[in-house]
N, C-alpha and C positions, 0 to 999 in steps of 0.2 A: 898957494892955497888950494888951487884946482888941482894939482899935483896929490896934495894930501888927501882930498877928497876921493881921488880915484883910487888911490892906494887903498883907502880903507873900504871903498866898494868892492874891490877886487879880493881883500881878506874876508869881507861878508860873504861873497860869493863862494869863495873857497870853503868857508866853514859850513855853509848850507850843504855844498856838495859832499863834504866828509860826513855830515849827519845823515843825507840820503843813503850813502854807502852803509853807514854804520847799522841803521835800521835794520838792514838785510843780513845782518852779521849773525854770528852764532849766539846761542843762548849763554847764560852766565850761571853763577854758582847758586844753589838753592840757599834757604834760610840756614844761617849757622845754628846748630843744635847747641843746648845747653848741656854742660857735662854731667855725666850720669854718675851715680854712686859708684865708687871704685876707680874713678878717673885717674889716670897717672898725673904727676907732677907736671910734665910737659903739656899735656891736654888742658890741664887747669890754667896754665900759664898762656898757652896760645888762645884760649877761649877769652880770658880776661884782657889781653892785649888787643884781641879783635873788637872788643867793646869800648876802645879808646881810652882805657884807664891808664893813669900815670904809673910809674914803677913804685912809688910809694903806696898808691892805692892798691895796686896787685898784691904787693906784699902784706897789706892789711886784710884782704880778702883771704889770702891763703892762711893767715894766722887765725883769724875771728871766725871764719866758715869752715876751714879745713883743719885746723889745729897743726899747720905745717908752718914751721919758722926757718926761713933762710935768710942769708944777708943780701944786701943789695948788690954786692959784688958777684954772689953767686948767681942772682936773677938775671944779672946783665950777661954772665957768661952762657946762661941757658938761652937767652934771646938771641945771642950771636950764633949759637949752634943751631937753633931753629931757624935761623935766617929772618927774624921778625925785626923789622926796623920801620921808623915812620918816614924817613925821607929817601927819595930816591927809588921808591917801589910803588908802581902804579900798573893797574890793569892796562890791557890795550884799550884803545879809545873805543874801537867798535863795541867791546863788551860794556864800557861805561855807558854809552849812548843807548844801546839796546835796553839794558836795565832800567834807565831812566825813563824811556819810553814805557816799558812794561808797568813800572811804578805808577807813572801817571795815568794808563788805562785801569790800573786796580783802585784808583781812588785818591791818590795823592797827586792830582793836577793843581792844587792850590798852594802847595807848600813853597817855600823859598829855597834858595840853593843851600843854605846851611843844613836845613832839615833834610833835604834830599842827599847831601854829603853824609850826614849821620846815618841814614836809612842804608845807604849803599855799603857803607864800612861796617856798621855793627850788626845788621840783619842779614846781609848776603854776602859778606866776605869780598866786596869789589873794593879793591883799593883805588881811591881816586883823591886828589887833592881838591881843595875847595875852589880853587881858581878854574880846574878843569870843568867841575860840575857847574860852575856860574857861568862860563862861556857856552856850555853845552845848552843849558837851561835858556839862555839868552837867545839862541837859535831856534830851539825846538818850541819855546813858549815866549814869543816876544811880546804879545800882548799882555800875558799874565805878568811878565817880569815888570813891564812898564806901570801896570795897574798897582802891583805891590809896592813898586818905588814911590808911587803916589799916595799908598795907603788906601786904596780905594778897594771896598769890600765888594765881591761878587755876591749880590742878593738875588733871592728868588723874585721874579717878576710876578705882580699882582695885577690882573687886568679886571676892571669892573666897568659894567655899562652904565652905572648911575646908582643912586640911592636905592636902597630896598632890593638891589640885585641879589645880594647875598647878606643874611644876618648870621653872625658868628656868635655861637651860645657855648659857654664853658663855665665851670664850676671852679673855685679857687680855695685851695685848702691849707694855705700858708698860717692861718689861726687856727685850724681844727684841732690841733693838741691842746686849746685852751677852750674848746666848745664852741667855737665861731666858725660858721661855714658861710661862704660867699658865693653868689651865683650872679653871672653878668651876661650882658649881650651888646654886642658893637656892630655897626653898620659897616660893612666892608669898603665902601666907596669914600663916604665921608669920615669914618671913623668916629662917628657920633655915638656915645653911650646911650644904649635904648633902655637898659636897666641895670642897677648894681645894687644888690639886697643881701643883707646879713641876715642869717637865721641859726637854727640849731642844727640844720641838716641841708646838703644840697644833693643828696642822693635819693630822695623820694621822688618819684615821677609825677605824683600827684601835685606836689608843692611847686616843682619846676614847670609843669604845665600851666600853673595858676599864673606864674609871671608872664608867660606867652600870651594867655588869654586876655590878661590885663593890658598888655601891649596892643593887641588886636582892637580892642575897645577903645583905647585912647587914640590911635591913629586912623581908625575906620579903614584900613588897608591890610591886604595880606602881600608879604614879601614874595619876590620871585622864588627865591630859595633859602633854605635854612642849613647852616654847616654845625654839625656836633660831633663829638666823638662817639663811640660805640656804646657808651654805658647805658645801663637798663634805665637810668633817670631821665634818659631823653625820649624813651618810646612814645610817651602821649604827645609829646612836641611833634614828633614824626607823623603820628596818626592824624593829629587836627591839622597840620599843614597839609598834607597829602589829600585830606578830605575837602579842604577850603579850596584846594587847586585841582580837583579832580576834573572839573567840567571845562577847564581852560584848555585851548589847543595848542599851545606854544610848545616847543621841544622840551622846556623844562616843566612841563604840567604834571600833575599826579604823583606817581612815585619817583619821578625825576626831580621833584622840587626839594628833595632831602638830599644832603650830602654827609657821608659819614665817614671819618678818618681819625687817624691817631690824634690825641689832644695836642700833642707838642708840634703837630703839623698845621694846627689850626692858626696860622701865622698873625692874622689880625688882631685876635684877642689875647695871644700871647704877648704880643707887643704891648697891649694895654696892661697886663700883669706886671711887666717889667717896670712900668713907670709906676703902678700901684705899690709895688714894693719899695721904691724910694720915698714916696710921697705919703705912704699911709702904714704899710705893713711892719716896717722896721719899729716904728715908735710903739707900735702896740705889742709887739713881741718882746720888746725891751721891758714894756711896762709889766706884762704878766711874767716874764722871767724874774722881774724882781720881787713880785709876790711870792714865786716860788722859792727864791733864796731866802726871803724873810721866814718862810716856813708856814705862811697862812694860806697858802694855795697848794692843793695836791691834785694836779691835773690828771691823775688816775681815778679819783674819785667822783662818780657822777653828781653827787650832792654838791661839790665844790663847783663843778662844771655849770650846773644849774644856776648857782648863786651867781657865778660870773656873767651868765647871759642876762639874768635878772637886773644886775646892776650895770653892766657895761653896754648891752645891746644897743639901747636907744642912743647913747651917745656915740657908739660905733657906726650906727646907720646915719646919724647926723653928719660924721667925719665923712662917709662915702658920699652922701648927697652933696656934700661942699666940693668934694674931689671931683663928682659928676659934672656939677655946674663948671667949676674951673676948667675941667677938660673940653667941655663942649663949647666953651666960649674962648679958648686960647687958639693961637694961631700956629698951625703947623707949617713949619719952614720948608722951603724947598730944600730938597737933597741934591747936592751937586750932580749926581750921576743917576737919580731916580726918575724913571718914566711914568710918572703919575701926577694926579692933581693934588694940590696943596692949598691950605687955606683954614679957615675957622669952621670946625665940624658941623655947627649949626647953620651957617651959611651954606656950606656945600651940601646939606641935606635938604634943607628948604629952598635953595636957589640953585638947583644943578645946572639950570639953562645958561648961567654965567660961564660954566665950565665946558659947554657944548654937551652936556648930558640930559638924560631925561630920567623921571621917576619910573623905576621899573616895577613897583609894586602893582597890584590889581585890586579892584574894587572888591569889597566883601560881598560873597554871595548870600549873604544872611544878615539880619539885623541884630541889634543888641539882645533881643529877647532870646534868639537861639544861642548866643554867645553865653547869656546868662545860664541856659540849660546845659551847655557843655561845661561851664564852669562848676555847676552845682553837681553834676554826674561824674565828672572825671577828674575834677581838681580839689584841691583843699585849701583852706586859708592857713598860713604858717601860724604857729602857736605864739600867743600874745607875749611878747617879751621873751620868746624862746623857751619857756618854762612849761613843765606839765601840769596837770591837774593835781597831782599828789604834792608837788612842790609848793603850789598856790595854797594848799591846804595847810602845810608846814609852816609857810610865812604867816598864815592867820593865827596859828597856834602859838607861835613864838611872840608875835608883836600885837596881836589883837586887831589887825589891819588887814584889809584886803589889798590885792596888789593894786587895785585902782585908786587906793587911797595914797599911794606913794607918788611924790612928785618925780617927774623925769629929771635926773641929774643933768646939769649944764656943763660940766668940765670933766676931764679925766680924774683930777683929784677928789671931786665929789663922789664919783664912782668908786674910788678906792675907799673913801672913808666909809660909804654906805655898805660895801663889801665886808670891810672889817668888823663893822658893827654887826651886820646881819649874820656872817659865818659863826661870829662869836656866839652870838645868842641861840643859833641852831645847834652847835655842838654842846652847849651847855645844857640845852634842853634834852637832847638825846642821850647824853652820858650821865644825867644829873640822877 
């Protein structure tokens, strides 16, 4: 047994020595160019062979893409003449290892040996067997190979000092084709949803700022920082946050209390959107698509979209409220390799001391009266049921009722029935 272990150790040391030598070796071929117009038959065959296509697939490309028909026997003869074969042909080990190292530096540091093998053969013309690539990767990236074997994902680390260290704000447009826009905010440490609101738009900075001001009034605290994307809808949130943090003396005060980046990199709230897709969005997309297929919803017609909001927005907001309540009270399970706190979002937000953290928010430097003045001057309340004044007048014209006279629907089926009835009355009145 000990003899076997010693032999394995010597082989491993020998492999590492070979790799160290190979890294200093000469460079390898450049990317294989695609054949240009007027390429010869030999060039076409050589290219498709380099892309690891079978002989039958090569014959198919020649016939359907290049109008060249040859027999399989002819193809085999050309392959022999060009010395193109799969077995027994491999580049020198230094070339293979050097190119693997180059590709890892170029961004392919998380791929497995099969993907690396295909990259080497199809893009760079480096002939290598899967076994050679597997052994080379196991020496070059031992930790990565072991992680992939355990199917462990390498995630970005997220560091937070506690609740209100950073609030992540973003819009959600998956229902926008049907006239419904969603806006949300989540606390980075606890993952508690701070607001989740459906309206007719999430691009108007005055509406978006209203959500933030209402949050400040509710919790009586200002967060250490706010993270948004670079959209113009967030400019008023930025200014309000920086103004409220202007007199503080910590490193994140003033202009440093706002972080701007790409929406896709706002990882905390993007994680929330992925859960919302499964638990909310798919249902409503299917419902609206069914109305489109029935021919009673034209989602390019502003009248139809306003009617959708009038009928469905209350029940959609109710659904969002239920999702928010469910989310804030569910238990976030510990991830096997995640170095972060886990638990119930409400508990993590309101009881951070359990996790050895402290609330990172600051006392508001003003009272509710000042916040009311800010709301009146810089923000607007979203439209009631998401519809314009003109639509309200049209509803009164065709039904003899005001919007306030309509009961809020309780189920999606009730909303569909109301939509069918209302859109029929409107179209009949308009085209009568």
